[in-house]
C-alpha positions in Angstrom: 74.0 1.8 64.1 73.5 3.7 67.3 69.9 4.6 68.1 68.6 5.5 71.5 65.6 7.0 73.2 65.7 8.6 76.6 62.5 9.8 78.3 62.4 12.3 81.1 59.5 14.5 82.6 59.9 18.2 83.0 57.3 20.9 83.8 54.5 18.5 82.9 56.0 17.5 79.5 57.5 14.2 78.5 60.8 14.9 76.7 61.8 12.1 74.3 65.5 12.6 73.5 66.3 10.7 70.2 69.9 9.8 69.3 71.0 8.6 65.9 69.2 8.1 62.6 65.4 8.3 62.6 64.6 6.1 59.6 62.9 2.9 58.4 64.7 0.5 60.8 64.5 2.8 63.9 61.3 4.8 63.5 59.0 2.1 64.9 60.8 2.3 68.3 59.9 6.0 68.5 56.3 5.3 67.4 56.0 2.6 70.1 57.4 5.0 72.7 54.9 7.7 71.8 52.0 5.2 71.7 53.1 4.0 75.2 53.3 7.7 76.5 49.9 8.7 75.1 48.4 5.4 76.3 49.6 6.4 79.8 47.8 9.8 79.3 51.1 11.7 78.8 49.9 13.8 75.9 52.4 16.8 76.2 55.4 15.5 74.4 58.7 17.3 73.2 60.7 15.3 70.7 64.3 16.4 71.1 66.0 15.8 67.8 69.2 17.5 68.8 71.2 14.3 68.4 69.6 13.1 65.3 71.9 12.7 62.3 69.3 11.8 59.6 65.6 11.6 59.2 63.8 9.8 56.3 60.2 9.9 55.2 59.3 7.1 57.6 60.8 9.1 60.5 58.9 12.2 59.5 55.7 10.0 59.2 56.3 8.9 62.9 56.5 12.6 63.9 53.2 13.4 62.1 51.6 10.3 63.8 52.9 11.5 67.2 51.3 15.0 66.5 48.0 13.4 65.7 48.0 11.1 68.7 48.9 13.9 71.2 46.5 16.5 69.8 43.8 13.9 69.4 43.9 13.5 73.2 44.0 17.2 73.9 47.8 17.5 74.2 50.5 18.8 71.9 53.8 17.9 70.3 56.8 20.1 70.0 60.0 19.4 68.2 63.6 20.5 69.1 65.7 20.7 66.0 68.7 23.1 66.3 70.6 21.7 63.3 69.8 23.3 60.0 69.7 20.0 58.0 67.0 18.6 60.3 65.1 21.9 60.7 65.1 22.3 56.9 63.2 19.1 56.4 60.3 20.5 58.5 60.4 23.7 56.4 60.5 21.9 53.1 57.7 19.6 54.0 55.8 22.6 55.6 55.4 20.6 58.8 56.8 23.6 60.6 53.4 25.2 59.9 51.6 22.7 62.2 54.3 21.6 64.6 56.2 24.0 66.9 59.9 23.5 65.9 62.4 25.2 68.2 66.1 25.3 69.0 66.1 24.0 72.5 64.1 22.0 75.1 63.8 25.3 77.1 62.2 27.0 74.2 59.8 24.0 73.6 58.7 24.2 77.2 58.1 27.9 77.1 56.6 28.0 73.6 53.1 28.9 74.9 49.9 27.1 75.8 48.7 23.8 74.4 46.2 24.6 71.6 42.7 23.7 72.6 41.5 23.4 69.0 43.1 23.4 65.6 43.3 26.8 64.0 42.1 27.3 60.4 45.7 27.4 59.1 46.6 24.2 60.9 43.5 22.5 59.7 44.4 23.3 56.1 48.0 22.2 56.6 46.8 18.9 58.2 44.5 18.4 55.2 47.5 18.8 52.9 49.4 16.2 54.9 46.5 13.7 55.0 45.4 14.1 51.4 
């Protein structure tokens, strides 16, 4: 099974390009990459899922964990997911209410300022995820 992570920096954002399936066997590698980035104070992260074929619940959990890690340090997480099958997972789980999901890296970089504090709607969405 092909799985790869490629990290580049652009406009103050770390772009993590994920290739392959994001699932039980591969998700820990993405989690470790995000932990390393945040540990190095790189808290503005774009997850580029353009080349992801499949995401399971473990993979989605890693994305939520990445969101909590980056926002917990004053940063942000944005997701690039142009394919309908991946994008629909974020809609069905309502993660698209708390994570910026866009069609391209360019759109992610231009999506607006990093939020300084959670909004009321993001707090209630985060509570639904946590509880």
